[in-house]
N, C-alpha and C positions, 0 to 999 in steps of 0.2 A: 592775521594774516587769510584775508579773502584770494583767494590763488586766480580765481576764476575774474575776478575784475582788474591783478596785478597783469593777469597774460592781455584783456583788454585794453591796460594803460600803455602797457610798451609795445604791444603792436600798431597804436592808433599814434604815439609818440616817433616813432616811425614812421609811420603814412603821413603824417604833417609834419613832418622836419621837426620838433621839439614840444617841448611838455605845453607851454602855453598852448598851443595848437593842438596838445591832445585832449588840456583843459575846457578847451572851448566845444570838442568835438563832441566830450563829455559829459556835459554842461558839472563840469566840477571845477576846484582850486585848483592850481598849478602844482602850489607846494601840496594837495593831494598826491597827485600824481607823480612827483616830483618822491615824494616820503614811503610811497609804494612800491616804487620801479628800485627802489634802493634796497627794501628789504626783501623784494623779489631777488634783487644781488645778492644779500648777506644770507639767503637761503639756499643759495645754489652753490654761494662760493667760489662766485667766475664775474667779471665784470662783463656787463652783454652790451653797455654804453661806452663810448668815448664822448669825451664834454668836453665843451671848449666855451670860448666866449661868444662865439660866433656860428657855431652849430654843433651840434650831436653825427653822430658818423656809429656804425657797429659794428662793435671785434667779432672775432671770426669765430668765440663762443652762440656771440647774439647774433648773428646771420643763421646756423646754424635753428637755436632755439627759435627763431622768428618763423622758420617754417611749421613746427610742430607747431606752435603757441596759434597760428592761424588756422589747421586742419583743428583742435579740440576746440578751439572756437566756434569752425564748422559746424564739428560733428554736434555739439551742445545747442548751438542755434537749432540745425535738423529734425535735434532730440523735441525739441519747444514747438516745432512748426507742425512734427507729426500730431503732435496731439490736442492742438491749440489753434490747428489752420488750414482744416480738410472738409469741414462740412459746413452748414449753419451759414448766416451775414458774417463780409466780414466785420471784423472788428479788431480793437488792437493797433499797434503805430505800424507803418508802412514809410519807410523813407525811400524819396522816385529822387535820381537824376534827371533833368529834363534840357537840353538845349533854353540859351536863352532868349531871343526872339524865338523861337519854336513854341516852349513853353506857355511866355506870355501870351503869343497871337490865335493859339491854335489850343490853349490845353486849357491854362486861367478860365477861357469865360463858361468850362464845363466842370470847374470844381466845384463851385454853391450846392449844382444839383447834386454833385453826387455824394456830399458829405448827407445833404437834410433827407437823401434814401438812406442811406447808413452811418447813422448818428452814432454807430462805434467805432468805427474809423475813424484813429489819429494820423493824418495825412499830416508830409514833413515834405515839403519841395525844392529840392538842391538845384538851382540853375547853374549851369555851365559846359560851356562849349564844351572840356576835354572830357571823353568816358572817367569817371573813379576807376581805385580798388573797389571793387562789390566787396569782398571781404576785410578787407581792412577796414575800407569808413563802412562797413555796416549798412548799405546799399541793399535796398531789396529789391529794385530794380530800376535798369537807367534807361533811358530812349532816344537815341542814335540817328542820327542821318546821314542819308551817304551810300554809296556800294563798300560794306563788309567785308574783311575776310574773317572768319569766324577764329574764335579763339580757342586755347585748348580749357577745359575746365568751364565754358561759362556758354550757355543755351542762350542761342538769338535766331529768334522770330519774328519774321520780315510782318509786316501790319500792315502793309499799303506803300502802295506809291506817289513821286509827284515826280510836277516836270514843274519848268519856268515861264514865262509871258512877257513882250515887250511892254510894256509901259513905259508914261510922261506923264507929265504935268496938263491940264489941262494952258496955263499958263504956256509954257512952254514950247505947246504946240501950236499956240496962237503968234508964238513969234516967226513962223520959221515953217518951212516948205512941208507939204503933208506928205507922208515917207506910203507909198503905195506897193510899190516893191522891195522883196532881204536887199536889192544892190540900193537903193533909198536911202538906205541909212549909212551910207561912207560917206554921205552929204553933212551928217548927221552929230551934234557932242556926245555919244558912246558912253557910257557910266561901265564899267567894267569890271569883273571878278578875278584878280590873278590865277586860283585855282586852278579855273575854267579854261586853258590851254591859250592864255595870253590873250591877243587883240584878234582872234577868231572868232566866230559864233556861228553853232552849227544848227540849222531854223530845219524844222520840219511844216510842209505843207502842203496844197493841196498839188503844188506839183514835183510830190518828193523833197529828198532833201538837199539842201543848197548849205552853202559855206560861204560865209561873209567877212570881209576883210573888216574891220571897224576902229574908229579912233576918238579918243576924246581927251576931255580936262582933269580927269581923275578915276582910279585903279584902287583898289582897295580888295581887299582878302577878307574883308567883315561885310555879306550882305546890308546889316542894317545901315554901315555906313553910306553905302550905294544905296538904299530906301531911303533915309535921311536926303540925301541929294537929289533924285527923283521927286519928291515933294514940294522941296524946293526950288526946282525949277530949272537945273541943272544940265538935264539931258535924257537922254534914254538910256532904262536900264533892266536887264534882265535877270526875274525877281524867280525867286520862290511866288505859288500859284494863293499858298495858303499863306506868305505874307500878306499879301496885295489887294487879295480880295475883297476884305473890307472898304480900300479906298478905291475898290472899283464897285461897288456897290453903290458909296458915299458922295461920288466925284471929286475926289481928293487927287487921282490916278484915273487918264483913261488910257485902253485898248492900244497896241502899237502892231499894224499888220496881224489881227485878233485872228484870223487862217494859219498864223504858224506859233509854234511853241518849241521849246528846245529841243533840239536832235539826239539824236543817240550820244550818251559819253558825254555828252554838256548840260549844266543844268537840270538832269536826269538822277532818280536816286530812289533808295527804296529811308522808312520807316520802318527802323529793330529794335524789338527790345532784348533789353540782356538782362538776364537773371543768372543766381546759380541753380546746381542743378535739381537739389533741396526745393525750390521755390517752387520747381512743377506745379506741384498742389495744389498752390498755394492757394486759399480763396481769396487776399487781399489782392496779392497778380494778378491770377486774371479778372478779377471786377477793376484793376485800373488801365491791363490791356483793355477790354472792352471801351474806357469811356475812348481813349484814343482811334481805336478804330469807329468809335460810331463821330468822335471827333474828325478824322480824314472823309469822312463819309456825310457830312454833311454842313455849312456855315457857322461860322459862330455866331450869338446871339451879338447884334451891330452896335449898341450900346455897349458891349466889354469890348467887343473887337477894336471897339476908336477908340479904348482909353488905351489899350493893350499895346498898337503903333502909334501913342505919343513918345 
């Protein structure tokens, strides 16, 4: 029995919630995962998992074994990286987790140039808004948005800041009275993000910070929903600058109160890179972090950015 592979399958099964998910993440058949974990349990002389028709759960032995298995896999990966990923051009596999909208709009347009510059790099992009378990899911680098609390055992590196801008479609603005001061927003259909403080927008402008109560036909916890609604003329939205940059450049959206942006505590945040300590010196990780930093400092190529926004 390949003990290391058995450990990987066991950790992947627990992380994915089943044998099928583990097989999918590892690129192998479900039957192989089931057989390997069965052999591992036979070798240990104890059950690691409770199995039912609906789900699997850890036994007490399984809980203890899981922590040690993660530590062993982390140590093996660190040993590999110590000799293969410290100098020279980036090469080999790099698995990166990105927020969905941010990945499409900001990162994807720059990926072809990265791969052309580093032909030895094999990139796997997993787009998901929830940060993964870096060790269990074998993710080398996770990019997160917002102001995050530090996590034990994970390196958190700030890459840049972002803020939000008020935007609306040309069609909406043509049908309604102009917005000349923040108070005028109270007369308009405002598309609001639930997690940013309800129906109040904190705006920073020439006169300092202003608090405006707004209302409108649509609220969502997903800025992509509000972005699409704004493009279709449903109202005024306060959206991340990186999300609407291409729309503003190409005229699909227009700025509203361009002298104002989201104030402190609302619509602002930091783009963070999360990785395990053993990845600090990784050439591959550093190369991709450099891509993010450059992407935050320059507009995405127009054609690809337009495609990403659709």
